[in-house]
C-alpha positions as CSV (number, residue, x, y, z in Angstrom):
1,X,-19.6,-20.1,-17.4
2,X,-17.1,-19.4,-14.9
3,X,-13.7,-17.6,-14.3
4,X,-10.7,-19.7,-13.8
5,X,-6.8,-19.2,-13.9
6,X,-4.2,-17.6,-12.1
7,X,-5.3,-14.0,-12.6
8,X,-8.7,-14.5,-11.3
9,X,-7.0,-16.3,-8.3
10,X,-4.8,-13.4,-7.7
11,X,-8.0,-10.7,-8.1
12,X,-9.7,-12.6,-5.6
13,X,-6.8,-12.6,-3.0
14,X,-6.3,-8.8,-3.6
15,X,-10.3,-8.2,-3.0
16,X,-9.6,-9.9,0.3
17,X,-7.1,-7.6,1.1
18,X,-9.2,-4.5,1.1
19,X,-10.7,-5.4,4.5
20,X,-7.1,-6.3,5.9
21,X,-5.9,-3.0,4.8
22,X,-9.3,-0.9,5.4
23,X,-9.4,0.2,1.9
24,X,-12.2,0.2,-0.6
25,X,-10.1,-0.4,-3.7
26,X,-6.8,-2.3,-4.1
27,X,-5.2,-3.3,-7.3
28,X,-1.9,-4.7,-8.2
29,X,1.2,-3.0,-9.1
30,X,0.8,-3.7,-12.8
31,X,-2.7,-2.3,-12.5
32,X,-1.5,0.8,-10.9
33,X,1.3,1.4,-13.4
34,X,-1.4,1.2,-16.2
35,X,-3.7,3.6,-14.0
36,X,-0.6,6.0,-14.1
37,X,0.4,5.6,-17.8
38,X,-0.8,8.2,-20.1
39,X,-1.7,10.9,-17.6
40,X,-3.7,8.8,-15.5
41,X,-1.9,9.8,-12.4
42,X,-3.6,13.1,-12.9
43,X,-6.9,11.2,-12.7
44,X,-6.4,8.5,-9.8
45,X,-4.6,9.1,-6.6
46,X,-2.8,5.9,-5.4
47,X,-0.6,4.8,-2.6
48,X,1.8,1.9,-2.5
49,X,0.5,-0.3,0.5
50,X,2.7,-3.4,0.8
51,X,4.9,-5.9,-0.8
52,X,2.5,-9.1,-0.4
53,X,2.6,-12.8,-0.7
54,X,-0.9,-14.1,-1.1
55,X,-2.1,-17.7,-0.1
56,X,-1.3,-19.8,-3.0
57,X,1.3,-17.8,-4.7
58,X,5.2,-18.2,-4.3
59,X,6.1,-14.6,-5.6
60,X,5.1,-11.7,-3.6
61,X,3.5,-8.8,-5.5
62,X,3.2,-5.3,-4.8
63,X,-0.2,-3.6,-3.7
64,X,-1.7,-0.4,-4.2
65,X,-4.6,1.7,-2.7
66,X,-6.8,3.7,-5.4
67,X,-7.7,6.4,-2.7
68,X,-9.4,8.9,-4.9
69,X,-10.6,10.1,-8.4
70,X,-9.0,13.6,-9.2
71,X,-11.7,15.8,-10.6
72,X,-11.5,16.6,-14.3
73,X,-8.2,15.0,-14.4
74,X,-6.5,18.1,-12.9
75,X,-2.9,18.2,-12.2
76,X,-1.7,16.6,-8.9
77,X,-1.2,20.1,-7.1
78,X,-3.9,22.0,-8.8
79,X,-5.5,24.6,-7.0
80,X,-8.7,23.0,-8.2
81,X,-8.1,20.0,-6.4
82,X,-10.3,19.2,-3.6
83,X,-9.5,19.6,0.3
84,X,-10.3,16.1,0.9
85,X,-8.1,14.8,-1.8
86,X,-5.3,17.2,-1.0
87,X,-5.4,15.6,2.7
88,X,-5.3,12.2,0.9
89,X,-2.4,13.1,-0.9
90,X,-0.8,14.3,2.4
91,X,-1.5,10.8,3.8
92,X,-0.2,8.9,1.0
93,X,3.1,10.8,1.1
94,X,3.4,10.7,4.9
95,X,2.7,6.7,4.5
96,X,5.4,6.7,1.8
97,X,7.8,7.8,4.3
98,X,7.3,5.0,6.6
99,X,7.1,2.3,3.8
100,X,10.2,3.2,2.2
101,X,12.0,3.3,5.4
102,X,10.6,-0.1,6.2
103,X,11.7,-1.8,3.1
104,X,15.2,-0.2,3.4
105,X,15.2,-1.9,7.0
106,X,15.3,1.3,8.6
107,X,12.8,0.1,11.4
108,X,13.5,2.8,13.8
109,X,12.9,5.2,11.4
110,X,9.7,3.6,9.8
111,X,8.3,3.2,13.1
112,X,8.9,7.0,13.9
113,X,7.1,7.7,10.3
114,X,4.5,5.4,11.0
115,X,3.5,6.9,14.5
116,X,3.6,10.4,13.0
117,X,0.7,9.1,10.4
118,X,-1.2,7.8,13.0
119,X,-1.2,10.9,15.2
120,X,-2.7,12.6,12.2
121,X,-4.9,9.8,10.8
122,X,-5.5,7.4,13.7
123,X,-8.0,5.4,11.9
124,X,-5.7,4.6,9.0
125,X,-5.7,0.6,9.2
126,X,-2.9,0.4,6.8
127,X,-0.5,2.3,8.9
128,X,-1.7,0.3,11.7
129,X,-0.7,-3.1,9.6
130,X,2.6,-1.3,8.6
131,X,3.5,-0.4,12.2
132,X,2.7,-4.1,13.3
133,X,5.1,-5.3,10.3
134,X,7.6,-3.0,11.7
135,X,7.3,-4.2,15.1
136,X,7.5,-8.0,13.9
137,X,11.0,-7.7,12.3
138,X,12.2,-4.5,14.1
139,X,14.0,-6.8,17.1
140,X,15.4,-9.7,14.5
141,X,19.5,-9.7,13.8
142,X,20.7,-9.1,11.0
143,X,21.5,-12.9,10.5
144,X,17.7,-13.3,10.7
145,X,17.0,-10.5,8.2
146,X,19.6,-12.0,5.7
147,X,16.7,-13.3,3.4
148,X,14.2,-10.7,4.5
149,X,12.4,-9.2,1.4
150,X,10.0,-6.9,3.3
151,X,7.0,-9.1,1.9
152,X,4.1,-9.5,4.0
153,X,2.9,-13.1,3.9
154,X,-0.9,-13.2,4.0
155,X,-2.2,-16.6,4.8
156,X,-5.9,-16.1,4.7
157,X,-8.0,-15.9,1.4
């Protein structure tokens, strides 16, 4: 037996994005929403990475990194959360500021946020990728950005 079909193809492409973004676990926006449903946000720490268009797909999809499992499902800012989880929460929040500015086409602000993230977390490959995306579009004219969606096209499998 084998698995075939569009969901399997997308899952395979998402798996390949782990190395690209330097993450251990990547999931789609739909899966992230399911993780957050019914209190799951208390169990899993996720960060929205990017809007990507993977090879073989015409539509872009949001991808999220599952960064940590929260101990015992404690609330997000619980005093019992581990120090490591709190650092990951800070990274996720700082990254989100840069990512949101990028998708709002506020490239100078996005660049400044991304650089601040890299000052504190220099090994965060996802932020390095975001900064590359920012630099790629920051010099474009308004006319060139007219149809810009913020999607990152991933041509590799």
